CHARMM internal coordinates of N, CA and C (Angstrom, degrees):
IC EDIT
DIST 1 N 1 CA 1.4513
DIST 1 CA 1 C 1.5205
ANGL 1 N 1 CA 1 C 111.08
DIST 1 C 2 N 1.3180
ANGL 1 CA 1 C 2 N 117.60
DIHE 1 N 1 CA 1 C 2 N -43.05
DIST 2 N 2 CA 1.4583
ANGL 1 C 2 N 2 CA 120.38
DIHE 1 CA 1 C 2 N 2 CA 179.96
DIST 2 CA 2 C 1.5225
ANGL 2 N 2 CA 2 C 111.45
DIHE 1 C 2 N 2 CA 2 C -66.31
DIST 2 C 3 N 1.3178
ANGL 2 CA 2 C 3 N 116.82
DIHE 2 N 2 CA 2 C 3 N -33.55
DIST 3 N 3 CA 1.4632
ANGL 2 C 3 N 3 CA 120.41
DIHE 2 CA 2 C 3 N 3 CA 178.76
DIST 3 CA 3 C 1.5269
ANGL 3 N 3 CA 3 C 109.66
DIHE 2 C 3 N 3 CA 3 C -68.47
DIST 3 C 4 N 1.3268
ANGL 3 CA 3 C 4 N 116.72
DIHE 3 N 3 CA 3 C 4 N -38.85
DIST 4 N 4 CA 1.4667
ANGL 3 C 4 N 4 CA 120.14
DIHE 3 CA 3 C 4 N 4 CA 178.45
DIST 4 CA 4 C 1.5200
ANGL 4 N 4 CA 4 C 110.96
DIHE 3 C 4 N 4 CA 4 C -66.03
DIST 4 C 5 N 1.3378
ANGL 4 CA 4 C 5 N 116.98
DIHE 4 N 4 CA 4 C 5 N -39.95
DIST 5 N 5 CA 1.4618
ANGL 4 C 5 N 5 CA 119.71
DIHE 4 CA 4 C 5 N 5 CA 176.95
DIST 5 CA 5 C 1.5199
ANGL 5 N 5 CA 5 C 111.53
DIHE 4 C 5 N 5 CA 5 C -66.43
DIST 5 C 6 N 1.3194
ANGL 5 CA 5 C 6 N 116.82
DIHE 5 N 5 CA 5 C 6 N -37.79
DIST 6 N 6 CA 1.4627
ANGL 5 C 6 N 6 CA 120.19
DIHE 5 CA 5 C 6 N 6 CA 178.92
DIST 6 CA 6 C 1.5210
ANGL 6 N 6 CA 6 C 110.95
DIHE 5 C 6 N 6 CA 6 C -65.44
DIST 6 C 7 N 1.3120
ANGL 6 CA 6 C 7 N 116.81
DIHE 6 N 6 CA 6 C 7 N -31.65
DIST 7 N 7 CA 1.4622
ANGL 6 C 7 N 7 CA 119.40
DIHE 6 CA 6 C 7 N 7 CA 177.94
DIST 7 CA 7 C 1.5226
ANGL 7 N 7 CA 7 C 111.51
DIHE 6 C 7 N 7 CA 7 C -76.07
DIST 7 C 8 N 1.3275
ANGL 7 CA 7 C 8 N 117.72
DIHE 7 N 7 CA 7 C 8 N -35.29
DIST 8 N 8 CA 1.4636
ANGL 7 C 8 N 8 CA 121.22
DIHE 7 CA 7 C 8 N 8 CA -177.87
DIST 8 CA 8 C 1.5211
ANGL 8 N 8 CA 8 C 111.38
DIHE 7 C 8 N 8 CA 8 C -79.28
DIST 8 C 9 N 1.3138
ANGL 8 CA 8 C 9 N 118.64
DIHE 8 N 8 CA 8 C 9 N -35.51
DIST 9 N 9 CA 1.4637
ANGL 8 C 9 N 9 CA 122.88
DIHE 8 CA 8 C 9 N 9 CA -173.75
DIST 9 CA 9 C 1.5228
ANGL 9 N 9 CA 9 C 113.81
DIHE 8 C 9 N 9 CA 9 C -56.11
DIST 9 C 10 N 1.3357
ANGL 9 CA 9 C 10 N 120.81
DIHE 9 N 9 CA 9 C 10 N -47.08
DIST 10 N 10 CA 1.4633
ANGL 9 C 10 N 10 CA 117.37
DIHE 9 CA 9 C 10 N 10 CA 179.80
DIST 10 CA 10 C 1.5258
ANGL 10 N 10 CA 10 C 113.30
DIHE 9 C 10 N 10 CA 10 C -64.64
DIST 10 C 11 N 1.3247
ANGL 10 CA 10 C 11 N 117.19
DIHE 10 N 10 CA 10 C 11 N -31.04
DIST 11 N 11 CA 1.4682
ANGL 10 C 11 N 11 CA 119.76
DIHE 10 CA 10 C 11 N 11 CA 179.06
DIST 11 CA 11 C 1.5246
ANGL 11 N 11 CA 11 C 109.90
DIHE 10 C 11 N 11 CA 11 C -67.87
DIST 11 C 12 N 1.3389
ANGL 11 CA 11 C 12 N 117.62
DIHE 11 N 11 CA 11 C 12 N -46.63
DIST 12 N 12 CA 1.4594
ANGL 11 C 12 N 12 CA 120.02
DIHE 11 CA 11 C 12 N 12 CA -179.61
DIST 12 CA 12 C 1.5177
ANGL 12 N 12 CA 12 C 110.85
DIHE 11 C 12 N 12 CA 12 C -68.16
DIST 12 C 13 N 1.3111
ANGL 12 CA 12 C 13 N 118.06
DIHE 12 N 12 CA 12 C 13 N -36.26
DIST 13 N 13 CA 1.4592
ANGL 12 C 13 N 13 CA 120.50
DIHE 12 CA 12 C 13 N 13 CA 179.18
DIST 13 CA 13 C 1.5172
ANGL 13 N 13 CA 13 C 110.71
DIHE 12 C 13 N 13 CA 13 C -66.53
DIST 13 C 14 N 1.3120
ANGL 13 CA 13 C 14 N 116.85
DIHE 13 N 13 CA 13 C 14 N -39.18
DIST 14 N 14 CA 1.4552
ANGL 13 C 14 N 14 CA 119.70
DIHE 13 CA 13 C 14 N 14 CA 178.73
DIST 14 CA 14 C 1.5264
ANGL 14 N 14 CA 14 C 111.02
DIHE 13 C 14 N 14 CA 14 C -71.97
DIST 14 C 15 N 1.3289
ANGL 14 CA 14 C 15 N 117.12
DIHE 14 N 14 CA 14 C 15 N -33.80
DIST 15 N 15 CA 1.4598
ANGL 14 C 15 N 15 CA 120.08
DIHE 14 CA 14 C 15 N 15 CA -177.31
DIST 15 CA 15 C 1.5192
ANGL 15 N 15 CA 15 C 111.99
DIHE 14 C 15 N 15 CA 15 C -76.23
DIST 15 C 16 N 1.3335
ANGL 15 CA 15 C 16 N 117.48
DIHE 15 N 15 CA 15 C 16 N -45.89
DIST 16 N 16 CA 1.4578
ANGL 15 C 16 N 16 CA 121.14
DIHE 15 CA 15 C 16 N 16 CA -175.95
DIST 16 CA 16 C 1.5170
ANGL 16 N 16 CA 16 C 113.79
DIHE 15 C 16 N 16 CA 16 C -92.72
DIST 16 C 17 N 1.2821
ANGL 16 CA 16 C 17 N 119.26
DIHE 16 N 16 CA 16 C 17 N -3.23
DIST 17 N 17 CA 1.4521
ANGL 16 C 17 N 17 CA 121.22
DIHE 16 CA 16 C 17 N 17 CA 178.52
DIST 17 CA 17 C 1.5148
ANGL 17 N 17 CA 17 C 112.33
DIHE 16 C 17 N 17 CA 17 C 86.81
DIST 17 C 18 N 1.3103
ANGL 17 CA 17 C 18 N 114.62
DIHE 17 N 17 CA 17 C 18 N -168.07
DIST 18 N 18 CA 1.4557
ANGL 17 C 18 N 18 CA 121.05
DIHE 17 CA 17 C 18 N 18 CA -174.30
DIST 18 CA 18 C 1.5173
ANGL 18 N 18 CA 18 C 112.23
DIHE 17 C 18 N 18 CA 18 C -72.88
DIST 18 C 19 N 1.3437
ANGL 18 CA 18 C 19 N 118.55
DIHE 18 N 18 CA 18 C 19 N -28.11
DIST 19 N 19 CA 1.4607
ANGL 18 C 19 N 19 CA 121.08
DIHE 18 CA 18 C 19 N 19 CA -173.28
DIST 19 CA 19 C 1.5195
ANGL 19 N 19 CA 19 C 113.16
DIHE 18 C 19 N 19 CA 19 C -91.77
DIST 19 C 20 N 1.2881
ANGL 19 CA 19 C 20 N 118.00
DIHE 19 N 19 CA 19 C 20 N -7.06
DIST 20 N 20 CA 1.4549
ANGL 19 C 20 N 20 CA 120.47
DIHE 19 CA 19 C 20 N 20 CA 177.27
DIST 20 CA 20 C 1.5114
ANGL 20 N 20 CA 20 C 112.64
DIHE 19 C 20 N 20 CA 20 C 84.41
DIST 20 C 21 N 1.2976
ANGL 20 CA 20 C 21 N 114.01
DIHE 20 N 20 CA 20 C 21 N -159.82
DIST 21 N 21 CA 1.4644
ANGL 20 C 21 N 21 CA 121.00
DIHE 20 CA 20 C 21 N 21 CA -176.33
DIST 21 CA 21 C 1.5221
ANGL 21 N 21 CA 21 C 112.48
DIHE 20 C 21 N 21 CA 21 C -80.12
DIST 21 C 22 N 1.3154
ANGL 21 CA 21 C 22 N 118.29
DIHE 21 N 21 CA 21 C 22 N -16.13
DIST 22 N 22 CA 1.4604
ANGL 21 C 22 N 22 CA 120.93
DIHE 21 CA 21 C 22 N 22 CA -171.61
DIST 22 CA 22 C 1.5206
ANGL 22 N 22 CA 22 C 112.73
DIHE 21 C 22 N 22 CA 22 C -67.42
DIST 22 C 23 N 1.3107
ANGL 22 CA 22 C 23 N 119.66
DIHE 22 N 22 CA 22 C 23 N -31.45
DIST 23 N 23 CA 1.4543
ANGL 22 C 23 N 23 CA 119.66
DIHE 22 CA 22 C 23 N 23 CA -179.49
DIST 23 CA 23 C 1.5247
ANGL 23 N 23 CA 23 C 110.22
DIHE 22 C 23 N 23 CA 23 C -70.19
DIST 23 C 24 N 1.3268
ANGL 23 CA 23 C 24 N 117.81
DIHE 23 N 23 CA 23 C 24 N -28.65
DIST 24 N 24 CA 1.4633
ANGL 23 C 24 N 24 CA 120.25
DIHE 23 CA 23 C 24 N 24 CA 175.74
DIST 24 CA 24 C 1.5211
ANGL 24 N 24 CA 24 C 109.86
DIHE 23 C 24 N 24 CA 24 C -70.09
DIST 24 C 25 N 1.3271
ANGL 24 CA 24 C 25 N 116.65
DIHE 24 N 24 CA 24 C 25 N -41.58
DIST 25 N 25 CA 1.4621
ANGL 24 C 25 N 25 CA 120.85
DIHE 24 CA 24 C 25 N 25 CA 177.91
DIST 25 CA 25 C 1.5229
ANGL 25 N 25 CA 25 C 109.94
DIHE 24 C 25 N 25 CA 25 C -64.70
DIST 25 C 26 N 1.3247
ANGL 25 CA 25 C 26 N 117.71
DIHE 25 N 25 CA 25 C 26 N -42.91
DIST 26 N 26 CA 1.4622
ANGL 25 C 26 N 26 CA 120.98
DIHE 25 CA 25 C 26 N 26 CA 177.10
DIST 26 CA 26 C 1.5200
ANGL 26 N 26 CA 26 C 111.32
DIHE 25 C 26 N 26 CA 26 C -61.57
DIST 26 C 27 N 1.3042
ANGL 26 CA 26 C 27 N 117.04
DIHE 26 N 26 CA 26 C 27 N -40.99
DIST 27 N 27 CA 1.4542
ANGL 26 C 27 N 27 CA 120.92
DIHE 26 CA 26 C 27 N 27 CA 179.28
DIST 27 CA 27 C 1.5265
ANGL 27 N 27 CA 27 C 111.24
DIHE 26 C 27 N 27 CA 27 C -64.46
DIST 27 C 28 N 1.3170
ANGL 27 CA 27 C 28 N 116.85
DIHE 27 N 27 CA 27 C 28 N -40.71
DIST 28 N 28 CA 1.4736
ANGL 27 C 28 N 28 CA 120.41
DIHE 27 CA 27 C 28 N 28 CA 178.48
DIST 28 CA 28 C 1.5219
ANGL 28 N 28 CA 28 C 110.40
DIHE 27 C 28 N 28 CA 28 C -64.30
DIST 28 C 29 N 1.3292
ANGL 28 CA 28 C 29 N 117.38
DIHE 28 N 28 CA 28 C 29 N -44.49
DIST 29 N 29 CA 1.4584
ANGL 28 C 29 N 29 CA 120.20
DIHE 28 CA 28 C 29 N 29 CA 178.40
DIST 29 CA 29 C 1.5223
ANGL 29 N 29 CA 29 C 111.28
DIHE 28 C 29 N 29 CA 29 C -64.26
DIST 29 C 30 N 1.3139
ANGL 29 CA 29 C 30 N 117.27
DIHE 29 N 29 CA 29 C 30 N -40.44
DIST 30 N 30 CA 1.4619
ANGL 29 C 30 N 30 CA 120.68
DIHE 29 CA 29 C 30 N 30 CA 178.95
DIST 30 CA 30 C 1.5329
ANGL 30 N 30 CA 30 C 110.61
DIHE 29 C 30 N 30 CA 30 C -62.94
DIST 30 C 31 N 1.3083
ANGL 30 CA 30 C 31 N 117.56
DIHE 30 N 30 CA 30 C 31 N -43.01
DIST 31 N 31 CA 1.4625
ANGL 30 C 31 N 31 CA 120.62
DIHE 30 CA 30 C 31 N 31 CA 178.55
DIST 31 CA 31 C 1.5227
ANGL 31 N 31 CA 31 C 111.72
DIHE 30 C 31 N 31 CA 31 C -65.72
DIST 31 C 32 N 1.3317
ANGL 31 CA 31 C 32 N 117.33
DIHE 31 N 31 CA 31 C 32 N -38.23
DIST 32 N 32 CA 1.4612
ANGL 31 C 32 N 32 CA 120.24
DIHE 31 CA 31 C 32 N 32 CA 176.90
DIST 32 CA 32 C 1.5315
ANGL 32 N 32 CA 32 C 111.65
DIHE 31 C 32 N 32 CA 32 C -65.13
DIST 32 C 33 N 1.3193
ANGL 32 CA 32 C 33 N 116.73
DIHE 32 N 32 CA 32 C 33 N -40.84
DIST 33 N 33 CA 1.4667
ANGL 32 C 33 N 33 CA 120.38
DIHE 32 CA 32 C 33 N 33 CA 178.33
DIST 33 CA 33 C 1.5200
ANGL 33 N 33 CA 33 C 110.37
DIHE 32 C 33 N 33 CA 33 C -64.47
DIST 33 C 34 N 1.3276
ANGL 33 CA 33 C 34 N 117.50
DIHE 33 N 33 CA 33 C 34 N -44.19
DIST 34 N 34 CA 1.4621
ANGL 33 C 34 N 34 CA 120.31
DIHE 33 CA 33 C 34 N 34 CA 178.36
DIST 34 CA 34 C 1.5226
ANGL 34 N 34 CA 34 C 111.73
DIHE 33 C 34 N 34 CA 34 C -63.80
DIST 34 C 35 N 1.3203
ANGL 34 CA 34 C 35 N 117.34
DIHE 34 N 34 CA 34 C 35 N -37.85
DIST 35 N 35 CA 1.4649
ANGL 34 C 35 N 35 CA 121.16
DIHE 34 CA 34 C 35 N 35 CA 177.19
DIST 35 CA 35 C 1.5252
ANGL 35 N 35 CA 35 C 110.75
DIHE 34 C 35 N 35 CA 35 C -63.25
DIST 35 C 36 N 1.3297
ANGL 35 CA 35 C 36 N 117.32
DIHE 35 N 35 CA 35 C 36 N -44.91
DIST 36 N 36 CA 1.4596
ANGL 35 C 36 N 36 CA 120.43
DIHE 35 CA 35 C 36 N 36 CA 179.37
DIST 36 CA 36 C 1.5224
ANGL 36 N 36 CA 36 C 111.79
DIHE 35 C 36 N 36 CA 36 C -64.92
DIST 36 C 37 N 1.3353
ANGL 36 CA 36 C 37 N 117.25
DIHE 36 N 36 CA 36 C 37 N -39.97
DIST 37 N 37 CA 1.4610
ANGL 36 C 37 N 37 CA 119.79
DIHE 36 CA 36 C 37 N 37 CA 177.28
DIST 37 CA 37 C 1.5234
ANGL 37 N 37 CA 37 C 111.36
DIHE 36 C 37 N 37 CA 37 C -64.05
DIST 37 C 38 N 1.3286
ANGL 37 CA 37 C 38 N 116.48
DIHE 37 N 37 CA 37 C 38 N -38.88
DIST 38 N 38 CA 1.4625
ANGL 37 C 38 N 38 CA 120.15
DIHE 37 CA 37 C 38 N 38 CA 178.43
DIST 38 CA 38 C 1.5308
ANGL 38 N 38 CA 38 C 110.77
DIHE 37 C 38 N 38 CA 38 C -64.79
DIST 38 C 39 N 1.3325
ANGL 38 CA 38 C 39 N 116.65
DIHE 38 N 38 CA 38 C 39 N -42.64
DIST 39 N 39 CA 1.4603
ANGL 38 C 39 N 39 CA 119.94
DIHE 38 CA 38 C 39 N 39 CA 178.36
DIST 39 CA 39 C 1.5295
ANGL 39 N 39 CA 39 C 111.19
DIHE 38 C 39 N 39 CA 39 C -65.27
DIST 39 C 40 N 1.3235
ANGL 39 CA 39 C 40 N 117.31
DIHE 39 N 39 CA 39 C 40 N -40.18
DIST 40 N 40 CA 1.4622
ANGL 39 C 40 N 40 CA 120.11
DIHE 39 CA 39 C 40 N 40 CA 176.98
DIST 40 CA 40 C 1.5161
ANGL 40 N 40 CA 40 C 111.33
DIHE 39 C 40 N 40 CA 40 C -64.51
DIST 40 C 41 N 1.3351
ANGL 40 CA 40 C 41 N 116.63
DIHE 40 N 40 CA 40 C 41 N -37.67
DIST 41 N 41 CA 1.4628
ANGL 40 C 41 N 41 CA 119.83
DIHE 40 CA 40 C 41 N 41 CA 177.62
DIST 41 CA 41 C 1.5229
ANGL 41 N 41 CA 41 C 110.75
DIHE 40 C 41 N 41 CA 41 C -64.00
DIST 41 C 42 N 1.3279
ANGL 41 CA 41 C 42 N 117.93
DIHE 41 N 41 CA 41 C 42 N -40.77
DIST 42 N 42 CA 1.4600
ANGL 41 C 42 N 42 CA 120.28
DIHE 41 CA 41 C 42 N 42 CA 179.23
DIST 42 CA 42 C 1.5237
ANGL 42 N 42 CA 42 C 111.25
DIHE 41 C 42 N 42 CA 42 C -64.30
DIST 42 C 43 N 1.3218
ANGL 42 CA 42 C 43 N 117.23
DIHE 42 N 42 CA 42 C 43 N -40.64
DIST 43 N 43 CA 1.4589
ANGL 42 C 43 N 43 CA 120.65
DIHE 42 CA 42 C 43 N 43 CA 178.81
DIST 43 CA 43 C 1.5215
ANGL 43 N 43 CA 43 C 110.25
DIHE 42 C 43 N 43 CA 43 C -66.97
DIST 43 C 44 N 1.3258
ANGL 43 CA 43 C 44 N 117.35
DIHE 43 N 43 CA 43 C 44 N -44.47
DIST 44 N 44 CA 1.4607
ANGL 43 C 44 N 44 CA 120.96
DIHE 43 CA 43 C 44 N 44 CA -178.43
DIST 44 CA 44 C 1.5226
ANGL 44 N 44 CA 44 C 111.01
DIHE 43 C 44 N 44 CA 44 C -68.24
DIST 44 C 45 N 1.3289
ANGL 44 CA 44 C 45 N 118.15
DIHE 44 N 44 CA 44 C 45 N -33.25
DIST 45 N 45 CA 1.4597
ANGL 44 C 45 N 45 CA 120.86
DIHE 44 CA 44 C 45 N 45 CA -178.54
DIST 45 CA 45 C 1.5222
ANGL 45 N 45 CA 45 C 111.02
DIHE 44 C 45 N 45 CA 45 C -63.70
DIST 45 C 46 N 1.3164
ANGL 45 CA 45 C 46 N 118.31
DIHE 45 N 45 CA 45 C 46 N -37.34
DIST 46 N 46 CA 1.4637
ANGL 45 C 46 N 46 CA 119.89
DIHE 45 CA 45 C 46 N 46 CA 178.75
DIST 46 CA 46 C 1.5234
ANGL 46 N 46 CA 46 C 111.13
DIHE 45 C 46 N 46 CA 46 C -66.21
DIST 46 C 47 N 1.3286
ANGL 46 CA 46 C 47 N 117.60
DIHE 46 N 46 CA 46 C 47 N -37.94
DIST 47 N 47 CA 1.4614
ANGL 46 C 47 N 47 CA 120.06
DIHE 46 CA 46 C 47 N 47 CA 177.18
DIST 47 CA 47 C 1.5224
ANGL 47 N 47 CA 47 C 111.18
DIHE 46 C 47 N 47 CA 47 C -67.34
DIST 47 C 48 N 1.3142
ANGL 47 CA 47 C 48 N 117.35
DIHE 47 N 47 CA 47 C 48 N -38.19
DIST 48 N 48 CA 1.4647
ANGL 47 C 48 N 48 CA 120.60
DIHE 47 CA 47 C 48 N 48 CA 179.03
DIST 48 CA 48 C 1.5207
ANGL 48 N 48 CA 48 C 110.00
DIHE 47 C 48 N 48 CA 48 C -65.07
DIST 48 C 49 N 1.3103
ANGL 48 CA 48 C 49 N 117.63
DIHE 48 N 48 CA 48 C 49 N -43.53
DIST 49 N 49 CA 1.4657
ANGL 48 C 49 N 49 CA 120.61
DIHE 48 CA 48 C 49 N 49 CA 178.60
DIST 49 CA 49 C 1.5269
ANGL 49 N 49 CA 49 C 110.00
DIHE 48 C 49 N 49 CA 49 C -62.98
DIST 49 C 50 N 1.3178
ANGL 49 CA 49 C 50 N 117.26
DIHE 49 N 49 CA 49 C 50 N -41.90
DIST 50 N 50 CA 1.4650
ANGL 49 C 50 N 50 CA 120.61
DIHE 49 CA 49 C 50 N 50 CA 179.23
DIST 50 CA 50 C 1.5287
ANGL 50 N 50 CA 50 C 110.94
DIHE 49 C 50 N 50 CA 50 C -63.93
DIST 50 C 51 N 1.3250
ANGL 50 CA 50 C 51 N 117.39
DIHE 50 N 50 CA 50 C 51 N -41.09
DIST 51 N 51 CA 1.4665
ANGL 50 C 51 N 51 CA 119.90
DIHE 50 CA 50 C 51 N 51 CA 178.80
DIST 51 CA 51 C 1.5226
ANGL 51 N 51 CA 51 C 111.96
DIHE 50 C 51 N 51 CA 51 C -66.61
DIST 51 C 52 N 1.3203
ANGL 51 CA 51 C 52 N 118.37
DIHE 51 N 51 CA 51 C 52 N -37.71
DIST 52 N 52 CA 1.4618
ANGL 51 C 52 N 52 CA 121.31
DIHE 51 CA 51 C 52 N 52 CA 177.92
DIST 52 CA 52 C 1.5283
ANGL 52 N 52 CA 52 C 110.16
DIHE 51 C 52 N 52 CA 52 C -65.70
DIST 52 C 53 N 1.3213
ANGL 52 CA 52 C 53 N 116.80
DIHE 52 N 52 CA 52 C 53 N -41.90
DIST 53 N 53 CA 1.4686
ANGL 52 C 53 N 53 CA 120.15
DIHE 52 CA 52 C 53 N 53 CA 177.96
DIST 53 CA 53 C 1.5246
ANGL 53 N 53 CA 53 C 110.34
DIHE 52 C 53 N 53 CA 53 C -63.29
DIST 53 C 54 N 1.3216
ANGL 53 CA 53 C 54 N 117.45
DIHE 53 N 53 CA 53 C 54 N -43.59
DIST 54 N 54 CA 1.4638
ANGL 53 C 54 N 54 CA 119.97
DIHE 53 CA 53 C 54 N 54 CA 177.80
DIST 54 CA 54 C 1.5229
ANGL 54 N 54 CA 54 C 111.64
DIHE 53 C 54 N 54 CA 54 C -63.59
DIST 54 C 55 N 1.3231
ANGL 54 CA 54 C 55 N 117.19
DIHE 54 N 54 CA 54 C 55 N -37.20
DIST 55 N 55 CA 1.4636
ANGL 54 C 55 N 55 CA 120.88
DIHE 54 CA 54 C 55 N 55 CA 179.45
DIST 55 CA 55 C 1.5260
ANGL 55 N 55 CA 55 C 110.66
DIHE 54 C 55 N 55 CA 55 C -66.99
DIST 55 C 56 N 1.3130
ANGL 55 CA 55 C 56 N 117.24
DIHE 55 N 55 CA 55 C 56 N -39.65
DIST 56 N 56 CA 1.4595
ANGL 55 C 56 N 56 CA 120.35
DIHE 55 CA 55 C 56 N 56 CA 178.34
DIST 56 CA 56 C 1.5313
ANGL 56 N 56 CA 56 C 110.14
DIHE 55 C 56 N 56 CA 56 C -68.39
DIST 56 C 57 N 1.3448
ANGL 56 CA 56 C 57 N 117.26
DIHE 56 N 56 CA 56 C 57 N -41.98
DIST 57 N 57 CA 1.4638
ANGL 56 C 57 N 57 CA 119.65
DIHE 56 CA 56 C 57 N 57 CA 176.18
DIST 57 CA 57 C 1.5208
ANGL 57 N 57 CA 57 C 111.53
DIHE 56 C 57 N 57 CA 57 C -62.73
DIST 57 C 58 N 1.3101
ANGL 57 CA 57 C 58 N 116.89
DIHE 57 N 57 CA 57 C 58 N -39.50
DIST 58 N 58 CA 1.4618
ANGL 57 C 58 N 58 CA 120.75
DIHE 57 CA 57 C 58 N 58 CA 177.48
DIST 58 CA 58 C 1.5272
ANGL 58 N 58 CA 58 C 110.33
DIHE 57 C 58 N 58 CA 58 C -62.74
DIST 58 C 59 N 1.3364
ANGL 58 CA 58 C 59 N 116.86
DIHE 58 N 58 CA 58 C 59 N -35.77
DIST 59 N 59 CA 1.4578
ANGL 58 C 59 N 59 CA 120.50
DIHE 58 CA 58 C 59 N 59 CA 177.52
DIST 59 CA 59 C 1.5157
ANGL 59 N 59 CA 59 C 111.81
DIHE 58 C 59 N 59 CA 59 C -65.60
DIST 59 C 60 N 1.3223
ANGL 59 CA 59 C 60 N 117.92
DIHE 59 N 59 CA 59 C 60 N -34.27
DIST 60 N 60 CA 1.4605
ANGL 59 C 60 N 60 CA 120.48
DIHE 59 CA 59 C 60 N 60 CA 176.88
DIST 60 CA 60 C 1.5294
ANGL 60 N 60 CA 60 C 111.76
DIHE 59 C 60 N 60 CA 60 C -73.04
DIST 60 C 61 N 1.3118
ANGL 60 CA 60 C 61 N 117.32
DIHE 60 N 60 CA 60 C 61 N -35.29
DIST 61 N 61 CA 1.4661
ANGL 60 C 61 N 61 CA 121.19
DIHE 60 CA 60 C 61 N 61 CA -175.33
DIST 61 CA 61 C 1.5278
ANGL 61 N 61 CA 61 C 111.95
DIHE 60 C 61 N 61 CA 61 C -82.95
DIST 61 C 62 N 1.3108
ANGL 61 CA 61 C 62 N 118.41
DIHE 61 N 61 CA 61 C 62 N -25.24
DIST 62 N 62 CA 1.4660
ANGL 61 C 62 N 62 CA 121.61
DIHE 61 CA 61 C 62 N 62 CA -174.44
DIST 62 CA 62 C 1.5287
ANGL 62 N 62 CA 62 C 110.90
DIHE 61 C 62 N 62 CA 62 C -63.71
DIST 62 C 63 N 1.3364
ANGL 62 CA 62 C 63 N 117.39
DIHE 62 N 62 CA 62 C 63 N 155.87
DIST 63 N 63 CA 1.4716
ANGL 62 C 63 N 63 CA 120.02
DIHE 62 CA 62 C 63 N 63 CA -178.02
DIST 63 CA 63 C 1.5235
ANGL 63 N 63 CA 63 C 113.37
DIHE 62 C 63 N 63 CA 63 C -64.77
DIST 63 C 64 N 1.3216
ANGL 63 CA 63 C 64 N 118.35
DIHE 63 N 63 CA 63 C 64 N -23.20
DIST 64 N 64 CA 1.4690
ANGL 63 C 64 N 64 CA 120.50
DIHE 63 CA 63 C 64 N 64 CA 178.37
DIST 64 CA 64 C 1.5249
ANGL 64 N 64 CA 64 C 107.56
DIHE 63 C 64 N 64 CA 64 C -83.20
DIST 64 C 65 N 1.3076
ANGL 64 CA 64 C 65 N 118.17
DIHE 64 N 64 CA 64 C 65 N 87.52
DIST 65 N 65 CA 1.4566
ANGL 64 C 65 N 65 CA 121.59
DIHE 64 CA 64 C 65 N 65 CA -173.57
DIST 65 CA 65 C 1.5260
ANGL 65 N 65 CA 65 C 112.90
DIHE 64 C 65 N 65 CA 65 C -69.17
DIST 65 C 66 N 1.3002
ANGL 65 CA 65 C 66 N 118.36
DIHE 65 N 65 CA 65 C 66 N -30.00
DIST 66 N 66 CA 1.4583
ANGL 65 C 66 N 66 CA 120.27
DIHE 65 CA 65 C 66 N 66 CA -174.42
DIST 66 CA 66 C 1.5195
ANGL 66 N 66 CA 66 C 114.10
DIHE 65 C 66 N 66 CA 66 C -77.94
DIST 66 C 67 N 1.3122
ANGL 66 CA 66 C 67 N 117.56
DIHE 66 N 66 CA 66 C 67 N -20.91
DIST 67 N 67 CA 1.4740
ANGL 66 C 67 N 67 CA 119.90
DIHE 66 CA 66 C 67 N 67 CA -174.53
DIST 67 CA 67 C 1.5127
ANGL 67 N 67 CA 67 C 110.03
DIHE 66 C 67 N 67 CA 67 C -119.17
DIST 67 C 68 N 1.3200
ANGL 67 CA 67 C 68 N 116.77
DIHE 67 N 67 CA 67 C 68 N 124.09
DIST 68 N 68 CA 1.4656
ANGL 67 C 68 N 68 CA 120.99
DIHE 67 CA 67 C 68 N 68 CA 177.94
DIST 68 CA 68 C 1.5151
ANGL 68 N 68 CA 68 C 112.14
DIHE 67 C 68 N 68 CA 68 C -84.96
DIST 68 C 69 N 1.3355
ANGL 68 CA 68 C 69 N 115.84
DIHE 68 N 68 CA 68 C 69 N -37.50
DIST 69 N 69 CA 1.4612
ANGL 68 C 69 N 69 CA 120.68
DIHE 68 CA 68 C 69 N 69 CA -170.84
DIST 69 CA 69 C 1.5068
ANGL 69 N 69 CA 69 C 109.96
DIHE 68 C 69 N 69 CA 69 C -117.77
DIST 69 C 70 N 1.3127
ANGL 69 CA 69 C 70 N 115.85
DIHE 69 N 69 CA 69 C 70 N 170.59
DIST 70 N 70 CA 1.4627
ANGL 69 C 70 N 70 CA 120.88
DIHE 69 CA 69 C 70 N 70 CA 178.65
DIST 70 CA 70 C 1.5220
ANGL 70 N 70 CA 70 C 109.15
DIHE 69 C 70 N 70 CA 70 C -66.11
DIST 70 C 71 N 1.3315
ANGL 70 CA 70 C 71 N 116.73
DIHE 70 N 70 CA 70 C 71 N 149.51
DIST 71 N 71 CA 1.4835
ANGL 70 C 71 N 71 CA 119.90
DIHE 70 CA 70 C 71 N 71 CA -178.70
DIST 71 CA 71 C 1.5150
ANGL 71 N 71 CA 71 C 112.39
DIHE 70 C 71 N 71 CA 71 C -67.43
END
COOR INIT
IC SEED 1 N 1 CA 1 C
IC BUILD
């Protein structure tokens, strides 16, 4: 078993570099986290735009015609 590991170790070390396989796993997790944050931002951005539109419409409908926003 030790001889088999000694034969495999230089191949994996040369293939994955000095840091091993963990930097690839970290990179995959980092990319997944960034992807999820981007998707959450896209979902939240539509709600923010909808709320701003509703706020502007509310400013037009409110009895205070001259002022759209809070003082």
